[in-house]
C-alpha positions as CSV (number, residue, x, y, z in Angstrom):
1,M,-22.8,85.4,-28.6
2,T,-19.7,83.3,-28.0
3,L,-20.5,79.6,-27.6
4,R,-18.7,77.5,-25.1
5,L,-17.4,74.2,-26.4
6,E,-16.6,71.4,-23.9
7,V,-14.6,68.3,-25.1
8,Y,-14.3,65.1,-23.2
9,I,-11.4,62.8,-23.9
10,D,-9.5,59.7,-22.7
11,F,-5.9,59.2,-23.7
12,K,-6.5,55.4,-24.0
13,S,-9.2,55.9,-26.7
14,P,-8.0,55.5,-30.3
15,Y,-11.0,57.4,-31.5
16,A,-10.3,60.4,-29.3
17,F,-6.7,60.3,-30.5
18,I,-7.5,60.5,-34.2
19,A,-10.0,63.3,-33.5
20,K,-7.5,65.5,-31.7
21,D,-6.2,67.6,-34.6
22,A,-9.6,68.1,-36.1
23,T,-10.8,69.2,-32.7
24,Y,-7.9,71.7,-32.4
25,Q,-9.0,73.1,-35.8
26,L,-12.3,74.2,-34.2
27,E,-10.5,76.6,-32.0
28,Q,-8.7,78.2,-34.9
29,D,-11.7,78.3,-37.2
30,F,-14.2,79.7,-34.7
31,G,-11.9,81.8,-32.4
32,L,-12.8,79.9,-29.3
33,E,-10.9,78.1,-26.5
34,I,-12.0,74.5,-25.8
35,D,-12.8,73.6,-22.2
36,W,-11.2,70.1,-22.0
37,Y,-12.3,67.4,-19.5
38,P,-11.2,63.8,-18.9
39,L,-13.8,61.1,-19.2
40,T,-12.0,58.0,-17.9
41,L,-13.5,55.0,-19.6
42,N,-14.1,51.7,-17.7
43,I,-13.4,49.6,-20.8
44,G,-13.2,46.4,-18.8
45,S,-16.8,46.7,-17.7
46,F,-18.1,46.3,-21.3
47,L,-15.2,44.8,-23.3
48,G,-13.5,42.7,-20.7
49,T,-9.7,42.9,-20.0
50,A,-6.7,41.3,-21.5
51,K,-2.9,41.5,-21.5
52,K,-0.3,40.7,-24.2
53,D,3.4,40.2,-24.1
54,D,5.9,42.0,-26.3
55,S,5.4,39.5,-29.1
56,G,1.7,40.1,-29.2
57,K,0.7,36.8,-27.5
58,V,-2.2,37.0,-25.1
59,T,-1.1,36.1,-21.6
60,E,-4.3,37.0,-19.7
61,S,-7.9,37.5,-20.9
62,S,-11.4,37.8,-19.5
63,R,-12.9,38.5,-22.9
64,S,-15.5,36.5,-24.7
65,P,-15.0,35.8,-28.4
66,R,-17.6,38.5,-29.2
67,Q,-15.7,41.0,-27.1
68,W,-12.5,40.2,-28.9
69,L,-14.2,40.8,-32.3
70,A,-15.4,44.2,-31.1
71,V,-12.0,45.2,-29.9
72,K,-10.3,44.0,-33.1
73,Y,-12.8,45.9,-35.2
74,A,-12.4,49.1,-33.2
75,Y,-8.6,49.1,-33.8
76,K,-9.0,48.2,-37.4
77,D,-11.5,51.1,-37.9
78,A,-9.4,53.6,-36.0
79,R,-6.2,52.7,-37.9
80,R,-7.9,53.5,-41.2
81,Y,-8.3,57.1,-40.2
82,A,-4.9,57.3,-38.3
83,E,-3.2,56.2,-41.5
84,L,-4.8,59.0,-43.5
85,R,-3.2,61.5,-41.2
86,G,0.1,59.7,-41.0
87,L,-0.4,58.9,-37.3
88,T,1.1,55.9,-35.5
89,L,-1.5,53.9,-33.7
90,K,-0.3,50.7,-32.0
91,G,-2.7,48.5,-30.2
92,T,-2.3,48.6,-26.4
93,Q,-1.0,45.5,-24.6
94,K,-3.5,45.8,-21.8
95,V,-6.5,47.8,-20.6
96,W,-4.9,50.8,-19.0
97,D,-6.1,52.8,-16.0
98,S,-5.8,56.3,-17.4
99,S,-7.0,58.1,-14.3
100,L,-3.5,59.4,-13.4
101,S,-3.1,60.9,-16.8
102,A,-6.6,62.4,-16.5
103,I,-5.6,64.1,-13.2
104,G,-2.5,65.4,-15.0
105,L,-4.8,66.9,-17.6
106,L,-6.8,68.7,-14.8
107,W,-3.5,70.0,-13.4
108,A,-2.3,71.2,-16.8
109,K,-5.6,73.1,-17.3
110,R,-4.6,75.3,-14.4
111,H,-1.5,76.4,-16.3
112,G,-3.0,77.7,-19.4
113,R,-3.8,76.6,-23.0
114,D,-0.2,76.2,-24.1
115,C,0.8,73.9,-21.3
116,L,-2.4,71.9,-21.6
117,K,-2.0,71.5,-25.4
118,A,1.6,70.4,-25.0
119,Y,0.5,67.8,-22.4
120,I,-2.4,66.5,-24.5
121,D,-0.1,66.2,-27.6
122,D,2.6,64.4,-25.7
123,S,0.2,62.0,-24.0
124,Y,-1.5,61.0,-27.2
125,D,1.6,60.8,-29.4
126,R,3.7,58.7,-27.0
127,F,0.9,56.5,-25.6
128,W,-0.1,55.3,-29.1
129,K,3.5,54.5,-29.9
130,R,3.7,52.4,-26.7
131,E,6.3,54.8,-25.3
132,L,4.3,56.2,-22.3
133,D,3.4,54.6,-19.0
134,I,0.3,56.5,-18.0
135,E,0.0,54.6,-14.7
136,D,3.4,55.8,-13.4
137,P,3.1,59.0,-11.3
138,N,6.7,59.9,-12.0
139,V,6.0,59.8,-15.7
140,I,3.1,62.1,-15.3
141,V,5.2,64.6,-13.3
142,A,7.9,64.5,-16.0
143,Q,5.3,65.1,-18.7
144,L,3.8,68.1,-16.9
145,R,7.3,69.6,-16.3
146,A,8.2,69.1,-20.0
147,S,4.9,70.7,-21.0
148,G,5.8,73.9,-19.1
149,C,3.7,73.3,-16.0
150,D,4.8,74.2,-12.5
151,V,4.8,70.7,-10.8
152,Q,5.2,72.1,-7.2
153,G,2.4,70.5,-5.2
154,F,1.3,68.1,-7.9
155,E,2.1,64.9,-6.0
156,G,-0.2,66.0,-3.2
157,Y,-2.8,67.0,-5.7
158,L,-2.6,63.6,-7.4
159,A,-3.3,61.7,-4.2
160,G,-5.7,64.2,-2.7
161,E,-7.7,67.0,-4.2
162,G,-7.0,66.0,-7.8
163,R,-8.1,62.4,-7.2
164,E,-11.2,63.5,-5.4
165,Y,-12.2,65.9,-8.1
166,H,-11.5,63.4,-10.9
167,D,-13.6,60.7,-9.2
168,R,-16.5,63.1,-8.5
169,L,-16.3,64.5,-12.0
170,Q,-16.7,61.0,-13.5
171,D,-19.9,60.5,-11.6
172,E,-21.2,63.9,-12.7
173,I,-20.3,63.2,-16.4
174,L,-22.1,59.9,-16.3
175,D,-25.1,61.5,-14.7
176,R,-25.2,64.0,-17.6
177,G,-25.4,61.1,-20.0
178,Y,-22.0,61.4,-21.6
179,Y,-20.6,57.9,-21.9
180,G,-17.9,57.8,-24.6
181,V,-15.1,59.9,-26.1
182,P,-14.6,62.2,-27.8
183,T,-17.8,63.9,-26.7
184,Y,-18.5,67.5,-27.8
185,V,-20.9,69.6,-25.8
186,I,-22.3,73.0,-26.9
187,D,-25.2,74.7,-25.1
188,G,-25.9,71.5,-23.2
189,E,-26.3,69.5,-26.4
190,A,-23.9,66.6,-26.7
191,Y,-22.4,65.0,-29.8
192,F,-20.6,61.7,-29.2
193,G,-18.0,60.6,-31.7
194,R,-15.6,62.1,-34.2
195,Q,-18.2,61.4,-36.9
196,H,-20.3,64.2,-35.5
197,L,-17.7,66.9,-36.2
198,P,-19.7,68.2,-39.2
199,R,-22.6,68.7,-36.8
200,V,-20.4,70.4,-34.2
201,R,-19.2,72.8,-36.9
202,W,-22.8,73.4,-38.0
203,H,-23.8,74.2,-34.4
204,L,-20.9,76.5,-33.8
205,Q,-21.8,78.4,-37.0
206,G,-25.2,79.2,-35.6
207,K,-27.1,76.2,-37.0
208,A,-27.3,77.9,-40.4
209,G,-28.6,75.7,-43.2
210,A,-29.6,72.1,-43.2
211,L,-28.4,69.8,-40.4
212,P,-25.5,67.8,-41.9
213,D,-25.5,64.1,-41.8
214,I,-22.9,62.4,-39.6
215,A,-19.7,61.5,-41.6
216,Y,-16.2,60.3,-41.3
217,D,-15.0,62.6,-44.2
218,V,-14.2,65.4,-41.8
219,I,-10.5,64.8,-42.4
220,L,-11.0,66.4,-45.8
221,R,-12.7,69.4,-44.1
222,E,-10.3,70.0,-41.2
223,S,-8.5,72.9,-42.8
224,V,-11.6,74.5,-44.3
225,P,-12.3,77.7,-42.3
226,A,-15.8,78.6,-41.1
227,S,-17.8,80.6,-43.6
């Protein structure tokens, strides 16, 4: 039986960014096509908000000292693994509203895997180099066009059907108990976090053998095909 793998991401999540290539590898190793969904994080609700200028100086902040410590650790941790893959991961200068880019993802899904993959790659690569304004509708349109999507009707979709679907989808995702990214869902079973990729592979292989422990060493396994 062919298993269905759902993956939930947010372009403003550094952890989802560093998990991207290992997640793609699942498609190749198991001969499946991932069903991608946006999970738009409300970071300000649990980590507060802040803005920095180009020099890195904080110009606005609603964060407590403990929240700042949590944010700084998260970036430090994510950079460890980004550096292993030669990825550029620059801290963001504010808490972004990634809903427009999420609606762009939903539009790209309509145009096939190649367009969707190109859109995902471009979004992650340029956003984490601070080269992409994911809150600008014109930027999203240009991205979709460059990714090979037909953008006719997208502006209406962005303001109407797409926005309605995105917002409804976020409520449905939270009701299912998925709360962070990346989240992997197989047969209704959810695995939250890149560290669960060994378990995702174990599940896709039919749960053969002992359940693997969670681990961050999946980078070393990414190119190992399924047995």
